[in-house]
N, C-alpha and C positions, 0 to 999 in steps of 0.2 A: 592745697586743694580741698582738704576736709573742712577748713574754715569757710571757704567759698560755698561749698555744698550745703553747709548747715544754715546758710542764710536763706535758702529756698525751701519752701514747704514741699511735702511729698506730691501734692497736687500740681504745684508749679513745675516740679521736676518732670512729671509725666507729660505736661503740656509742652515743655521744651523738647522732649524726645519725640513728640508727635508732630513737630513742625516740619514743613516740607524740606527735604534734604537738599544740600547744595548739588548742583548738576555735576557730579563726578563720575568718571568712567571706571569700570572694573576691567575692561579690556585694554591692555597696554597699547599706547599710541606709537612708541618708539621701539620697534622690534629688536633693533641692534643692541639696545641697552638691557635686554632681558637675558639672564643666564640661569642655568640650573644650579641648584645648591643642594648637595646631599645632606640629609638629616642624620646627625650623629647620635641623636637620642640621649645627649648628656654623657657620652662615653669618650674616653681619650683614645690614643693610638693603640693602647694595649687591651682595649675592651673593658676597662674598669669604669664603673659609673662614678663620675666626678661631680655631676650636677643631677640631683634627684628630681623626680616628678616630671621628666621630659620624655616624649616619645609619641609616635602616631601623629595624628593631625591631618588636615586636608593638604593635598599637594599644592605647592606654590612655587613661583619663580621669583628670583631676586632681581630687583630693579637697581641698576647702577646709578647712583646719585652723584652729581658734581658737588663735592664738598669743598673745593678749593676756590674757584671763581676769582682767581687773581689776575687773569688776562683781561684786556679790554674787550668788552662785548656789549652789543645792544640787541636785545631779543624781544620777542613777543610771546605772550602766554597762549599756547594752542589748546591745551586741555588741563583740567584738574582731575587727578586720578586717585583711586584707592591703592594703597600699598600694603600687602599682607604682612610685610616684615617690619612695619612701624605703625605707631598710633596716629601720626600726622598724615595729612594728604600730601601728595606730590604734584608738581606742575611740570608739564613738558614745555620746553622753550625752544623756539627757532632763532638762532643767532644770525643776524643780518651781516655782521662783519666777517665771521669765520665760516658762514654757510654750513651750519651743522645743527643738529638737535641734541639736547641734553635735558636731564631731569634735575630739579631742585626741590628742596623742602618748601612746600607752599605756605607762605605766611597768611595770617588772618586778613580778610578783605581783599585778597588778590583775586582778580577775575580774569576770565578769558578775554583776550584782546589787549590787556595791559602791557605796557612796555617796562622791561626790567633791564638794568644796566649793571656793569661791574667794571672795575679798573679806574682809569683816570677820568672818564666821562661821567661816572656815577655821582649822583647827588643824594641828599637825604630824603628818600621816598621809600615807601613800602616795597620790599623785594629787592632793593638795590644793595649790592655788596661792595663795601669799601673799607679802607683801613680805619682803625679806631681814632687815628689822629684827625680824621675828617668828620667824625661824628660828634655832635654837640653834647656837652655834659647834660645828663638827665634823660637822654634818649633811650628808648627801649630797643633791645637788639636780641638776636638769636643766631644760631649757627656760628659760634665763635671758635676761632682757631687758637691754639695755645702757643704756637710758634710761627714765625714768619714763613710764608710759602708752604705751610702744612695744611692738611685737611681739617675741617671744623670738627670739634669733639664735644663742645658744650652746648646745652640748650637746644636740643633737637627733637624732643618729644612733644606730643600734642598739648597746646595751650600754654606752653612755658615761655618765659622771656627773662632777660637779664637787663640790668640798668647800669649805665656808665655814670658813676657818681664823682669821679675825680680823674683829672688828666694832666700829666706833665710831659716834658720832653723825654723822660726816661721810662716812665711806666704809666699804665692806666689801671684804675681801681674799679672793679666791677662787682656788683652784688648779684648773686644768683637767686633763683626762686626759692632755694633752700635756706637763704639767709647767709650763706658763706660768702665772704669777701675774698677775691683773688686779685693778684697783681700780675699783669702781663704787659708785653711790649706794645707801644702804640702803632707798630707796623703790622700787627696781626689783623686778620680780616674778620668782619662780622657783617651780618645782614640786618637791615632795618625792619622792625616790626615784631609781632608776636606770632608764634607758630600756630597753624590752623587747627581745626577740630577741637576747639577749646572746651566743648561740652562732652568730650569723650568719657570723662569720669562719671557722668550720669548713667552710662550704660550698665545694665546688670546682666549677669550671666544667665539667670533664670532657670537653667537646668544643667545637670551634670554633663550631658552630651555636648553642649557648646564648649565646655572646657576641653573635651577630647578633640573637637574640631580644631582648637587652637594649639593642640600639641601638649596639653597639660594633663599629666596623669594624677591619679588620686594620691593624697597625702595620708599615710597611715599613722595613727597615734602610737606613741611609744608604749603606753600601758596595754595596748592591744597586741604587742609583739611578745616573742619569747625572750627569756633572759639573755640568750646568746646574741640577740639582735639589738637590744636596747637596754640601758640601765634601768628603765622603768618597767621592763617586761616581767612576765611571770606572775606568780601569786595564785591563790585559790579564789575563784570567782572574780568579781570586779574589784580591783585594787586601785589605790590612789597613786601608786608608784613608790610610796614610802620615802621619798626624798624631794628636795627642791628640784625644779625643772632643770634638766641638763640636756645636752646634745647627745646623739648616739655615741659620741667619743668621750663623754663625761665632762664636758666643759659647761659651766653655768650659762643659762640663757637669759637671765634677768639682771645682769650686771652692767647694762648699757653697752655702748659701742666700743669696739676693740681696735678700730683703725686709728692711725695717727696721721692727722693732716699736716702737710708741710707747706709753709709760706701762705697759709690761709688762716683766717680767724672769723668767728661768728659773733655778731653783735646780739 
C-alpha cells in the first residue's frame, strides 16, 4: 500500500479524498443480521490486559457476514453499506432461490442492482463466488477459504486482492498482496474481484479524538514510564533509555519478524 501511496502527490491524494463518495448507507438494511457485541477492551476472561491500547470508542453493532457462500444462489444487490467493524464496504443481497437476505464483502465496482451468484451456476464475474478449480489462472480473487466448506479467512480488508498463478488437480498456488505464496485445495471457495474501498489508506486521523472514536487508546513511550513498568523507564530528566529498543518484557524489537510460516514462501 505504501508503494501505491507514494505514486500520488499530496495534492492528488487530497483530490481523491474529496471526490463524491459512493452511495453507501450507514443505517443497516437487514435488521436480522445485526447483533450486539460487548467490548472487552483488550482484556481476557480474568480481567488481565492482553492487547494494549484498546478501549472506549463509539457504540457499534456487528453485522453478520456470509463468508461461506457454498450453496447455489442467485441474488441481487440491494444496498452498499458501511460496516464499523471492517475497512471494506458490505453489500446486502436478496437471494431469489432461497428467499432470504444476507451480507457479503462488497467487491470493487459492484453496484446496486447487480446480480451475484454462487455455487454451480456461478461464472467468472465480479462478486460471484465459486471454487478455485473454476477460476482461470491469472484471475484476481478475494474472500478465500483455506479449507473446503469453511468460511473465508484470507483477503478480506479494503483494497486487497490475491492472484491465482498456478492450478493443478491437487493444489492451487495463490500469491497474496503481501507477496506470500500459499498452496490450498482447488475445492476451496473464492470470490472474483478486488475488495471495495481501495482508497481507505488515504484517510488520515487528523486529531487524537478520532482515534478514541475508533476505540484506540494512547500509546505511552517506554522512556516516559517508571523502571517498574518498562526497561527504558526511570532516569534523571529526559533519558534515552540506556539500551537498544526492547519490549516491556525485555525482548528486542528491531530483530525482524519472529513468526514461522508453514507451507508458504515469499518471492
